[in-house]
C-alpha positions in Angstrom: 136.3 140.4 118.4 138.4 138.1 116.3 142.1 137.6 116.9 144.3 140.2 115.1 145.9 138.8 112.0 149.7 138.7 112.5 150.9 136.8 109.5 149.7 139.4 107.0 151.0 141.0 103.8 153.3 143.3 105.8 155.0 140.4 107.5 155.3 138.6 104.1 156.9 141.7 102.6 159.5 141.8 105.4 160.3 138.2 105.0 160.8 138.5 101.3 163.1 141.6 101.7 165.1 139.9 104.5 165.4 136.6 102.5 166.5 138.5 99.4 169.3 140.2 101.3 170.4 137.1 103.1 170.4 134.9 99.9 172.5 137.6 98.2 175.1 137.9 100.9 175.2 134.5 102.7 175.8 130.9 101.7 172.5 129.3 101.1 172.9 126.8 103.9 173.1 129.8 106.3 169.7 131.1 105.2 167.4 129.1 107.4 163.7 129.7 108.2 164.6 130.7 111.7 167.3 133.1 110.6 165.1 134.9 108.1 162.2 135.1 110.5 164.4 136.6 113.2 165.8 139.2 110.7 162.2 140.1 109.7 161.0 140.3 113.3 158.5 137.5 112.6 158.0 133.9 113.8 159.2 130.8 112.0 155.5 129.9 111.8 154.9 132.9 109.5 157.3 131.5 106.9 155.3 128.2 106.7 151.9 130.0 106.9 152.7 132.5 104.2 155.1 130.6 101.9 154.8 126.9 102.8 158.4 126.9 104.0 161.9 127.9 102.9 161.6 126.7 99.3 158.4 128.7 98.9 160.0 131.8 100.3 163.0 131.5 97.9 160.5 131.1 95.0 158.8 134.3 96.1 162.1 136.1 96.0 162.9 134.8 92.6 159.5 135.6 91.3 159.9 139.2 92.4 163.3 139.4 90.7 161.9 137.9 87.4 158.8 140.1 87.4 160.8 143.3 88.2 163.4 142.8 85.5 160.7 141.9 83.0 158.7 145.0 83.9 161.7 147.3 83.3 162.9 145.8 80.0 159.4 145.5 78.7 158.9 149.2 79.3 161.6 150.1 76.7 159.7 151.5 73.7 160.4 150.3 70.1 161.8 152.7 67.5 162.7 152.5 63.8 166.2 151.5 64.7 166.6 147.9 65.9 170.2 148.4 67.0 169.2 151.5 69.1 166.4 149.4 70.6 168.8 146.6 71.6 171.1 149.1 73.2 168.2 150.6 75.1 167.2 147.2 76.4 170.8 146.7 77.6 170.6 150.0 79.4 167.4 149.0 81.1 168.9 145.6 82.1 171.9 147.3 83.6 169.8 150.0 85.4 167.6 147.3 87.0 170.6 145.2 88.0 172.4 148.2 89.7 169.2 149.4 91.3 168.2 145.9 92.7 171.6 144.3 93.4 170.3 141.7 95.8 167.5 140.6 93.6 169.9 140.5 90.6 172.4 138.3 92.6 169.6 135.9 93.7 168.3 135.6 90.1 171.6 135.2 88.4 174.1 134.4 91.1 173.5 130.7 91.4 171.1 130.5 94.3 168.7 128.7 92.0 169.1 128.2 88.2 167.0 130.6 86.3 163.9 128.8 85.0 160.9 131.1 84.0 158.4 128.2 84.4 156.9 129.1 87.7 154.1 131.5 88.6 155.8 134.3 86.6 156.8 132.1 83.7 155.1 134.4 81.2 157.3 137.2 82.5 160.5 135.8 81.1 162.9 138.8 81.3 164.9 137.5 78.4 161.9 137.5 76.1 161.9 141.3 75.1 165.6 141.0 74.2 165.0 137.9 72.1 162.1 139.6 70.4 164.2 142.6 69.5 167.0 140.4 68.1 164.4 138.4 66.1 163.2 141.7 64.6 166.8 142.8 63.8 167.5 139.5 62.1 164.2 139.7 60.1 165.1 143.2 59.0 168.6 142.1 57.9 170.3 144.3 60.5 171.8 141.3 62.4 173.0 138.1 60.9 173.1 134.9 62.9 171.1 132.5 65.0 168.8 134.4 67.4 169.8 132.2 70.4 173.5 132.7 69.7 173.2 136.5 69.4 171.1 136.6 72.6 173.6 134.5 74.5 176.5 136.6 73.4 174.8 139.9 74.4 173.6 138.5 77.7 177.1 137.2 78.5 178.5 140.7 77.9 175.7 142.4 79.9 176.0 139.9 82.8 179.7 140.2 83.0 179.6 144.0 83.1 176.8 144.2 85.7 178.5 141.6 87.9 181.7 143.5 87.8 179.9 146.7 88.8 178.1 145.1 91.6 181.3 143.6 92.9 182.8 147.1 93.0 185.5 146.1 90.5 184.8 149.1 88.2 184.5 152.8 89.2 181.6 154.8 87.6 183.5 156.4 84.7 185.2 153.1 83.8 182.0 151.2 84.0 180.1 153.6 81.8 182.8 153.6 79.2 183.1 149.8 79.3 179.4 149.4 78.9 179.2 151.6 75.9 182.2 150.0 74.1 181.4 146.4 75.0 177.7 146.5 74.1 178.3 148.4 70.8 181.1 146.0 69.9 179.0 143.0 70.6 176.1 144.3 68.5 178.5 145.3 65.6 180.0 141.9 65.6 176.6 140.4 64.6 175.6 143.1 62.0 175.2 142.2 58.4 178.1 143.5 56.1 176.0 146.3 54.7 175.0 147.6 58.1 178.6 147.2 59.4 180.0 149.3 56.6 177.4 152.0 57.3 178.2 152.0 61.0 182.0 152.3 60.2 181.3 155.3 57.9 179.2 157.0 60.6 182.0 156.7 63.2 184.0 159.8 63.9 187.5 160.0 62.6 190.2 159.3 65.2 
């Protein structure tokens, strides 16, 4: 009989999960191969065998974060209303961030700069948002440079989600802030015709 395989997919999964939590909650210098392996109930050798070392393990964590966020925002269906689609994408982004707080922190919290050029480069989680903005600009719903619009919307989203994950906003406040901030950001980029139609549709105070 051959020797049982110990450094298998289950061990790799535990290492990724433990590394994700440690990267999100500890200074990066504290996240060592030995520390992650001990937390995962594995040997340090497993990290090198499965990931090639600490950098490879961190890359695996980031790849999981990028792929997960991309999957959720890509699942948002398109409709006849570009603004409604952008709001729905913002909702999906927020839902994923709140549901995967450690992965979100690793991806956007400065552990490594976001660079969708690795193994999951095609799964750039920003791409569905940019595509929706491009459509809105083409259909004369939004007016401005696509990159500038995307950046302003992402800054708003990221700020809101970061505050939620930090516990700075209770649930009712966070929900109200999300609705008002995202809608205000989108309205700020609408064409004059669309802006006037939105104002007419708003309920009287």
